[in-house]
C-alpha positions as CSV (number, residue, x, y, z in Angstrom):
1,M,-62.2,32.0,-49.5
2,R,-59.3,31.8,-51.8
3,D,-57.9,29.3,-54.2
4,M,-55.4,26.5,-53.1
5,R,-51.9,27.0,-55.0
6,V,-51.1,24.0,-56.7
7,A,-47.5,22.7,-58.6
8,I,-47.1,20.5,-61.3
9,V,-44.0,19.0,-61.9
10,G,-43.8,17.8,-65.8
11,Y,-45.2,18.7,-68.3
12,G,-45.7,16.2,-70.6
13,L,-48.8,14.6,-72.1
14,A,-50.0,14.1,-68.5
15,G,-49.2,17.0,-67.0
16,R,-50.0,19.9,-70.1
17,F,-53.8,17.8,-70.9
18,F,-54.5,16.2,-68.1
19,H,-54.0,17.6,-64.7
20,A,-53.1,21.3,-65.6
21,P,-57.2,21.9,-67.5
22,L,-58.5,20.1,-65.1
23,I,-56.8,21.8,-61.6
24,A,-57.6,25.5,-63.8
25,A,-61.2,24.0,-64.5
26,T,-61.5,23.3,-60.5
27,D,-62.9,26.1,-58.0
28,G,-61.2,26.6,-55.3
29,L,-57.7,25.4,-57.3
30,E,-55.1,27.6,-58.9
31,V,-52.1,26.5,-61.2
32,S,-49.6,28.6,-59.3
33,S,-46.3,27.1,-60.5
34,I,-45.4,24.2,-63.1
35,V,-41.7,22.5,-63.5
36,T,-40.0,21.8,-66.6
37,S,-36.7,22.0,-67.8
38,N,-37.9,21.6,-71.5
39,A,-37.0,25.4,-72.6
40,A,-40.5,24.3,-75.3
41,R,-42.8,23.2,-72.7
42,S,-41.9,26.0,-70.6
43,G,-43.2,28.7,-73.0
44,E,-46.4,26.3,-73.5
45,A,-46.8,26.2,-70.2
46,S,-46.6,30.6,-69.5
47,V,-48.7,30.8,-72.7
48,E,-51.2,28.5,-71.3
49,H,-51.3,29.3,-67.6
50,P,-49.9,33.2,-67.7
51,G,-50.1,33.1,-63.6
52,A,-48.1,30.6,-63.2
53,Q,-44.3,30.8,-61.9
54,V,-42.5,28.3,-64.4
55,V,-39.5,26.8,-62.8
56,A,-36.4,24.4,-64.1
57,S,-36.4,22.2,-60.9
58,V,-38.3,21.0,-57.9
59,E,-35.5,22.5,-55.9
60,D,-36.5,25.8,-57.9
61,L,-40.3,25.4,-57.1
62,W,-39.7,25.4,-52.7
63,A,-37.3,28.5,-53.5
64,A,-39.5,30.0,-55.5
65,A,-43.1,29.1,-54.0
66,S,-45.1,27.6,-51.3
67,P,-47.6,25.6,-52.8
68,E,-50.3,23.7,-50.8
69,L,-50.6,21.0,-53.2
70,V,-47.9,19.3,-55.6
71,V,-48.5,17.0,-58.8
72,V,-46.0,14.6,-60.1
73,A,-46.3,14.0,-63.6
74,T,-43.2,13.2,-64.9
75,A,-41.6,9.3,-65.8
76,N,-42.6,6.4,-64.5
77,T,-39.2,6.0,-62.8
78,S,-39.4,9.7,-60.7
79,H,-42.7,9.2,-59.4
80,L,-41.4,7.8,-56.5
81,P,-38.1,10.1,-55.8
82,I,-40.0,13.2,-56.5
83,A,-43.3,12.4,-54.2
84,S,-40.8,11.5,-51.8
85,A,-39.0,14.8,-51.7
86,V,-42.5,16.4,-51.8
87,I,-43.8,14.3,-48.8
88,E,-40.6,15.8,-46.9
89,H,-41.7,19.2,-47.5
90,G,-44.5,18.2,-45.7
91,A,-46.9,19.0,-49.0
92,P,-50.2,17.0,-50.2
93,V,-49.0,14.9,-53.4
94,V,-51.0,13.3,-56.3
95,V,-48.9,11.1,-57.9
96,E,-49.6,9.9,-61.5
97,K,-50.0,5.9,-61.9
98,P,-48.2,4.2,-60.9
99,A,-47.5,5.2,-57.9
100,A,-44.1,3.6,-58.3
101,L,-42.5,0.7,-59.8
102,T,-42.6,-2.2,-57.6
103,A,-45.6,-2.6,-55.1
104,A,-42.4,-2.5,-52.3
105,E,-41.6,0.8,-53.5
106,A,-45.4,2.2,-53.4
107,K,-45.8,0.8,-50.0
108,A,-42.5,2.5,-48.6
109,L,-44.3,6.1,-50.3
110,V,-47.5,5.3,-48.2
111,D,-45.6,4.6,-45.1
112,Q,-43.7,7.7,-45.3
113,A,-46.8,10.1,-45.9
114,D,-48.7,8.2,-43.4
115,Q,-45.7,8.9,-41.2
116,A,-45.4,12.3,-41.8
117,E,-48.9,12.6,-41.8
118,V,-49.1,14.3,-45.4
119,M,-52.0,13.5,-47.6
120,L,-51.2,11.0,-50.9
121,T,-53.3,10.1,-53.4
122,V,-53.0,8.4,-56.9
123,F,-54.1,10.1,-60.1
124,Q,-56.4,7.0,-61.2
125,N,-58.8,9.3,-63.1
126,R,-60.3,6.5,-65.1
127,R,-62.5,5.7,-62.2
128,W,-64.4,8.3,-63.5
129,D,-64.9,7.3,-67.0
130,T,-68.5,7.1,-68.7
131,D,-68.3,3.4,-68.8
132,Q,-67.3,2.3,-65.7
133,L,-70.0,5.1,-63.7
134,T,-72.7,3.6,-66.1
135,L,-71.5,-0.2,-65.0
136,R,-71.8,1.2,-61.6
137,R,-75.1,2.5,-61.8
138,L,-76.7,-0.6,-63.7
139,V,-75.0,-3.2,-61.0
140,E,-76.5,-1.0,-58.3
141,E,-80.0,-0.8,-60.0
142,D,-79.8,-4.7,-60.1
143,A,-80.1,-4.6,-64.2
144,L,-77.1,-7.2,-64.5
145,G,-78.2,-9.6,-62.1
146,E,-75.0,-11.2,-60.6
147,V,-71.7,-10.1,-62.5
148,V,-70.2,-13.3,-63.9
149,R,-67.5,-12.1,-66.2
150,Y,-66.0,-8.3,-66.8
151,E,-64.3,-7.8,-70.0
152,S,-62.4,-4.5,-70.3
153,R,-60.3,-3.7,-73.5
154,F,-57.7,-0.7,-73.8
155,E,-56.5,-1.2,-77.6
156,R,-54.4,0.0,-79.9
157,W,-53.2,-0.5,-83.5
158,R,-49.6,0.7,-83.9
159,P,-48.0,-1.9,-85.5
160,R,-44.2,0.5,-85.5
161,L,-42.2,1.6,-82.5
162,D,-42.5,4.9,-81.8
163,P,-38.5,6.2,-80.9
164,T,-39.6,9.3,-78.7
165,K,-41.6,7.7,-76.9
166,P,-40.2,6.1,-73.4
167,R,-42.9,4.2,-72.7
168,E,-42.5,2.2,-75.9
169,N,-39.1,1.1,-75.6
170,L,-37.8,0.9,-72.2
171,P,-38.2,-2.4,-70.2
172,P,-40.5,-2.7,-67.5
173,E,-37.9,-2.4,-64.4
174,E,-37.3,1.3,-66.3
175,G,-40.9,2.2,-66.4
176,G,-41.5,1.2,-69.8
177,G,-44.6,-1.2,-71.3
178,V,-48.5,-1.4,-71.3
179,L,-48.5,-3.2,-68.1
180,L,-47.5,-0.3,-65.8
181,D,-49.3,2.1,-68.6
182,L,-53.0,0.8,-69.5
183,G,-52.5,-2.2,-67.3
184,V,-52.7,-0.3,-64.3
185,H,-55.9,1.6,-65.3
186,L,-57.7,-1.7,-66.2
187,V,-56.6,-3.3,-63.1
188,D,-57.6,-0.4,-60.6
189,Q,-60.9,-0.3,-62.4
190,A,-62.1,-3.8,-62.0
191,M,-60.7,-4.2,-58.2
192,A,-63.0,-0.5,-58.0
193,L,-65.8,-2.4,-59.3
194,F,-65.3,-6.1,-57.3
195,G,-63.0,-6.1,-55.2
196,S,-59.8,-8.1,-54.1
197,A,-58.6,-10.6,-56.4
198,T,-57.4,-13.6,-55.1
199,E,-56.1,-15.4,-58.6
200,V,-54.1,-14.2,-61.6
201,Y,-53.3,-15.2,-64.7
202,A,-51.3,-13.6,-67.9
203,E,-50.1,-13.7,-70.9
204,I,-47.4,-11.0,-71.9
205,D,-45.7,-10.0,-75.1
206,A,-43.2,-7.5,-76.5
207,R,-44.4,-7.8,-80.3
208,R,-42.8,-5.1,-81.7
209,G,-39.0,-6.4,-80.7
210,A,-38.4,-3.6,-77.7
211,P,-38.1,-5.0,-74.0
212,A,-41.1,-3.0,-73.2
213,E,-44.4,-5.3,-73.0
214,D,-47.0,-4.1,-75.8
215,D,-49.7,-7.0,-76.0
216,V,-51.1,-8.2,-72.7
217,F,-53.9,-10.3,-71.3
218,V,-54.6,-10.4,-67.4
219,A,-57.5,-12.7,-66.1
220,L,-58.2,-12.0,-63.0
221,R,-60.9,-13.9,-60.3
222,H,-62.5,-11.5,-57.7
223,A,-62.8,-12.5,-53.8
224,S,-66.6,-11.4,-55.1
225,G,-66.7,-14.2,-57.4
226,T,-66.5,-12.4,-60.5
227,I,-63.8,-12.8,-62.9
228,S,-62.2,-9.6,-65.0
229,H,-60.9,-10.4,-68.7
230,L,-58.3,-7.5,-69.0
231,H,-56.4,-6.7,-72.6
232,A,-53.8,-4.0,-73.0
233,S,-52.4,-4.0,-76.4
234,A,-50.8,-1.4,-78.4
235,V,-50.6,-4.3,-81.6
236,T,-54.3,-5.0,-82.1
237,P,-55.5,-4.4,-85.7
238,S,-59.3,-5.6,-84.8
239,I,-59.8,-3.4,-81.9
240,G,-62.5,-5.1,-79.8
241,P,-65.3,-3.5,-77.6
242,R,-64.3,-1.1,-75.0
243,L,-66.5,-3.4,-72.4
244,R,-68.4,-6.1,-72.4
245,V,-70.1,-7.1,-69.1
246,Q,-71.8,-10.4,-68.5
247,G,-74.5,-11.1,-65.8
248,T,-77.0,-13.4,-64.7
249,A,-79.7,-11.2,-66.0
250,G,-78.3,-9.2,-69.0
251,G,-75.0,-7.8,-70.7
252,F,-73.5,-4.8,-71.1
253,L,-71.7,-3.7,-74.1
254,V,-69.6,-0.1,-74.4
255,P,-68.3,0.2,-78.0
256,N,-65.9,2.9,-77.6
257,L,-63.6,4.8,-75.3
258,D,-64.7,7.2,-72.9
259,P,-64.7,10.9,-74.8
260,Q,-62.6,12.9,-72.1
261,E,-58.9,12.5,-72.8
262,A,-59.8,12.8,-76.6
263,A,-61.4,16.3,-75.6
264,L,-58.4,17.3,-73.1
265,R,-55.8,16.6,-76.0
266,A,-57.7,18.7,-78.2
267,G,-57.3,21.7,-75.9
268,A,-61.2,21.4,-74.2
269,R,-61.7,22.5,-70.9
270,P,-64.5,20.7,-68.7
271,D,-65.5,24.7,-67.3
272,T,-66.1,25.5,-71.4
273,V,-67.9,22.5,-72.7
274,E,-71.1,21.7,-72.2
275,E,-72.2,18.2,-71.1
276,W,-68.8,17.5,-70.5
277,G,-67.9,13.7,-70.9
278,K,-71.0,12.7,-72.5
279,P,-70.9,10.4,-75.3
280,G,-72.6,10.7,-78.6
281,E,-75.4,8.7,-79.0
282,W,-74.3,6.5,-81.5
283,E,-71.6,5.2,-78.9
284,Y,-74.2,4.6,-75.9
285,G,-73.6,1.5,-74.1
286,R,-76.2,-1.0,-74.8
287,L,-78.3,-3.4,-72.4
288,I,-78.6,-7.2,-74.1
289,A,-80.4,-10.0,-73.3
290,G,-80.1,-12.4,-76.1
291,E,-82.4,-10.8,-78.8
292,R,-83.0,-7.8,-76.5
293,S,-80.7,-4.5,-77.1
294,V,-81.8,-1.3,-75.9
295,P,-79.2,2.1,-75.7
296,V,-78.5,2.8,-71.7
297,P,-78.6,6.4,-71.1
298,P,-75.3,7.5,-69.8
299,E,-73.7,8.7,-66.7
300,P,-71.1,11.5,-68.1
301,G,-68.0,10.7,-67.5
302,N,-66.5,13.1,-64.8
303,W,-62.3,13.3,-64.3
304,P,-62.7,16.7,-62.8
305,R,-64.4,15.1,-60.1
306,F,-60.9,13.7,-58.7
307,Y,-59.7,17.0,-58.0
308,A,-63.1,18.3,-56.6
309,L,-63.2,15.7,-53.9
310,L,-59.4,15.9,-53.7
311,R,-60.0,19.9,-52.8
312,D,-62.9,18.8,-50.1
313,A,-60.6,16.6,-48.6
314,L,-57.8,19.1,-48.1
315,R,-60.0,21.3,-46.8
316,D,-62.2,19.6,-44.3
317,G,-60.0,16.8,-43.8
318,G,-61.5,14.1,-45.4
319,P,-60.4,11.1,-47.3
320,P,-58.4,11.6,-50.5
321,P,-60.6,10.3,-54.2
322,V,-58.0,7.7,-54.3
323,D,-57.1,5.3,-51.4
324,P,-53.2,5.0,-52.2
325,R,-52.7,1.6,-50.7
326,D,-55.0,0.6,-53.9
327,A,-52.1,1.5,-55.7
328,V,-50.3,-0.5,-53.8
329,E,-52.9,-3.4,-54.4
330,T,-52.5,-2.7,-58.0
331,L,-48.9,-3.2,-58.3
332,R,-49.1,-6.6,-56.5
333,V,-51.6,-7.8,-58.7
334,L,-49.3,-6.4,-61.7
335,E,-46.3,-8.4,-60.1
336,A,-48.4,-11.4,-59.7
337,A,-49.4,-11.1,-63.5
338,R,-45.6,-11.0,-64.8
339,R,-45.1,-13.9,-62.6
340,A,-48.3,-16.1,-63.6
341,A,-47.0,-15.1,-67.8
342,R,-43.3,-16.1,-66.7
343,E,-44.3,-19.7,-65.1
344,R,-46.9,-20.3,-67.3
345,R,-49.6,-20.9,-64.2
346,I,-52.2,-19.3,-62.2
347,V,-50.9,-17.3,-59.2
348,A,-52.8,-16.8,-55.8
349,L,-53.0,-13.7,-54.0
């Protein structure tokens, strides 16, 4: 069976380092087209994917090729119009997170895909982080008892604004800020593990002076009873543990980030690295109950799983790896978080 032709729109950080290597490493998929109007990135794309056709615009893509799957890895503000245009052409589409800037826009995109009977999914790759997969296993094994509180952090220490990074400088309505960047992952992970949220509380700041939010705390009460405390920050000098989960029978503590992003940024590919996604022993999470603390053998992180599941869904007619309706719900929670922070109260969903 021949490989499925995949077009990537955008060859910045996400397109070049996350999507292209994962697609190229997935049996049955090939990077056949890359869309970028940046001359330097066009040259990089030609070198790194010599078999791909590099074009300057989405319009050129349809004239030059017939992709069987299109990945939208552009700036946040362009996710919606480009994905909508792809759906109009009848091609299945992967949209980088966030799927749109508002829940209403994301719902309209989902409705359009449903009406056109075109597969739409959202790249929530961090569902396949090593810490999330290991925690899911511990919950299934009842190693923690009932999960009471889930604490999750994506924290960084970048006290100075980088003028070259739009997300650090643009207001939220133009796609900027950590809530639409890291916060999307945090909320999606929490709801994938513990179900829908019924209440939202939040504290949101822009500490570096730009209109972009750079320090965020969001608390969710899930319908299941679990409470999630989620931290996303670019201005945290004392970074906390990646994950701390408290159950009635034990806790789970993970010190560091999943290693897959760093590996991909360094140029590694899942099909060329042994034990892909497995953290070093010193980074293992620990199962803790009082004075008892033991290392937990991790489930390897598995971002490639997203594209393997998508390939199978396109071939066999199954569901996409991420239901796009989950992206709508995540944006609803983020909008409730902004309202909660603005009005300084708990918002019920």
